[in-house]
C-alpha positions as CSV (number, residue, x, y, z in Angstrom):
1,M,112.5,108.6,93.1
2,T,114.8,106.2,94.9
3,E,115.6,107.7,98.3
4,R,117.4,104.7,99.9
5,L,120.1,102.3,98.8
6,E,121.8,99.6,100.8
7,T,125.2,98.1,100.5
8,Q,126.9,95.4,102.5
9,R,127.9,97.9,105.3
10,L,125.9,101.1,104.5
11,I,122.5,102.6,104.3
12,L,122.5,105.4,101.7
13,R,119.5,107.7,102.3
14,R,118.2,111.1,101.5
15,P,119.8,113.7,103.9
16,N,117.7,114.8,106.8
17,H,117.6,116.5,110.2
18,L,119.7,113.8,111.8
19,D,122.7,114.9,109.7
20,V,122.8,118.6,110.7
21,D,125.2,118.4,113.7
22,A,127.8,116.2,111.9
23,A,127.6,118.3,108.7
24,L,128.0,121.6,110.6
25,A,130.9,120.1,112.6
26,F,132.6,119.0,109.3
27,Y,132.1,122.4,107.6
28,A,133.6,124.1,110.7
29,T,137.0,122.4,110.0
30,D,139.7,122.6,107.4
31,R,138.6,119.1,106.3
32,S,135.9,120.8,104.3
33,R,138.3,123.0,102.3
34,Y,137.9,121.0,99.1
35,V,134.1,121.2,99.2
36,G,133.5,124.9,99.9
37,G,134.6,125.2,103.5
38,P,135.4,126.0,106.1
39,A,132.1,127.6,106.7
40,N,130.3,129.2,109.7
41,A,127.2,127.4,111.0
42,A,124.8,129.5,108.9
43,D,126.7,128.9,105.6
44,A,127.1,125.2,106.5
45,W,123.4,125.0,107.1
46,R,122.7,126.5,103.6
47,K,125.1,123.9,102.0
48,L,123.3,121.0,103.7
49,A,119.9,122.6,102.7
50,A,121.1,122.8,99.1
51,F,122.0,119.1,99.2
52,A,118.6,118.2,100.6
53,G,116.8,120.6,98.2
54,H,118.6,119.2,95.2
55,W,116.4,116.1,95.7
56,D,113.2,118.1,95.3
57,L,114.5,120.0,92.3
58,R,116.1,117.1,90.4
59,G,114.5,114.0,91.9
60,Y,117.8,112.7,93.1
61,G,120.8,113.9,95.0
62,L,123.7,113.1,97.2
63,F,122.9,110.3,99.6
64,A,123.8,110.5,103.3
65,I,126.2,107.7,104.1
66,V,125.1,105.9,107.2
67,P,126.9,102.8,108.5
68,S,124.5,100.0,109.1
69,G,123.0,100.0,112.6
70,E,123.6,103.7,113.1
71,S,121.3,106.7,112.5
72,A,123.6,109.7,111.8
73,A,125.5,110.2,108.5
74,I,129.2,110.2,108.3
75,G,129.3,111.9,104.9
76,L,127.6,112.3,101.5
77,A,128.0,110.5,98.2
78,G,126.0,110.3,95.0
79,P,124.6,112.0,91.9
80,W,124.8,115.7,91.8
81,H,124.0,118.2,89.0
82,P,123.6,121.8,90.0
83,I,122.5,124.3,87.3
84,N,126.1,125.5,86.7
85,W,127.6,121.9,86.3
86,P,128.3,121.2,82.7
87,E,128.0,117.4,83.3
88,T,126.5,114.9,85.7
89,E,128.7,114.2,88.6
90,I,129.2,111.5,91.3
91,G,130.6,113.3,94.3
92,W,131.6,112.2,97.8
93,H,133.0,113.4,101.1
94,I,133.5,111.8,104.5
95,W,133.0,114.1,107.3
96,S,135.6,112.9,109.9
97,T,139.0,111.3,110.1
98,E,137.3,108.6,112.3
99,H,135.5,107.2,109.3
100,E,138.4,107.7,106.7
101,G,140.3,104.7,105.4
102,K,137.5,102.2,105.9
103,G,136.3,102.1,102.3
104,Y,133.0,103.8,103.1
105,A,133.4,106.4,100.3
106,H,134.4,103.8,97.8
107,E,131.5,101.6,98.7
108,A,129.0,104.5,98.6
109,A,130.5,105.8,95.3
110,L,130.2,102.4,93.6
111,A,126.6,102.0,94.8
112,T,125.5,105.5,93.8
113,R,127.3,105.4,90.4
114,A,125.4,102.1,89.7
115,H,122.2,103.8,90.7
116,A,122.9,106.8,88.5
117,R,123.5,104.5,85.5
118,N,120.8,101.9,86.1
119,T,118.0,104.1,87.6
120,L,118.7,107.6,86.3
121,G,120.0,106.5,82.9
122,W,123.3,108.4,83.1
123,T,125.9,107.3,80.6
124,D,128.6,110.0,81.0
125,I,129.6,110.7,84.6
126,V,132.4,112.8,86.0
127,S,133.8,113.7,89.4
128,Y,134.9,117.3,89.9
129,I,137.9,117.3,92.4
130,A,139.9,120.2,93.7
131,P,143.7,120.0,93.0
132,G,145.5,118.8,96.1
133,N,142.5,116.6,97.2
134,D,144.7,113.6,97.0
135,R,142.3,111.2,98.8
136,S,139.5,112.0,96.3
137,I,141.8,111.8,93.4
138,A,143.0,108.3,94.6
139,L,139.4,107.2,95.0
140,A,138.4,108.5,91.5
141,K,141.3,106.5,90.1
142,R,140.3,103.4,92.1
143,L,136.8,103.7,90.6
144,G,138.3,103.6,87.2
145,A,138.0,107.3,86.4
146,V,140.7,109.1,84.4
147,Q,141.5,112.8,84.3
148,D,139.9,114.5,81.3
149,H,142.0,117.6,80.7
150,D,139.7,118.8,78.0
151,A,136.4,118.6,79.9
152,P,134.6,121.8,80.9
153,V,134.5,122.7,84.6
154,P,131.6,124.1,86.6
155,T,131.4,127.9,86.6
156,P,132.8,130.1,88.2
157,Q,135.7,127.6,88.7
158,D,138.5,127.0,86.2
159,A,141.0,124.3,85.5
160,S,143.3,125.6,88.2
161,T,140.7,125.0,90.9
162,C,138.9,122.0,89.5
163,L,140.0,118.7,88.0
164,V,137.6,116.6,86.0
165,F,137.8,112.8,86.3
166,R,135.7,110.9,83.8
167,H,134.2,107.6,84.9
168,P,134.2,104.6,82.6
169,T,131.2,104.3,80.4
170,G,129.0,101.2,80.2
171,A,127.4,99.0,82.7
172,A,127.6,99.8,86.4
C-alpha cells in the first residue's frame, strides 16, 4: 500500500489527525456544498473518518494534499471507490480559497491518477462532479476528462445531482 506520493510542490499522504481542524473548518462552510456539506463538526468528523477508513477497507484512498514544507493538509485528492460507486473515481477538493488557483488540485489529481493507473492497475477512471461545481468541471476538462452522459452515477444520486467525467484511458 502506497501511503505517500511526492510531486514538485506537494506531499500527498494518507489523511491523519493533523488534518482534522482544517477539514472541520472546510465542512462548516458553504465551500463544501459540492461534497456533502455544509456539515456540523460531528458529521464532518465522520466524513474525514470515512476518508481515512477507506484506506483500511480498500488499501488506498484520497490523499491529504500538503504543500512541501508544511504539515497540515489543504485538501484531498485521489482514488476513491465507496461501495455504492459504480466505477473507480479520482476525486479532489481544496479546503480554502487561500489555496485555490495555485494548481494544487491539478498537480495532486495528475499524480494520484498516475498512481491509480500504475500502482492500482485502474484503466477506467471517472470523476463524479455536482452540477454547478464549475471549478471541478474545469479541472476535469483540463485533465482530459470528458462528460459521459450515459455512465451510471453513484446511488442514491441521479444525473440531475451528479455529472460523470471520464478520464482518458491509457498510460498515466
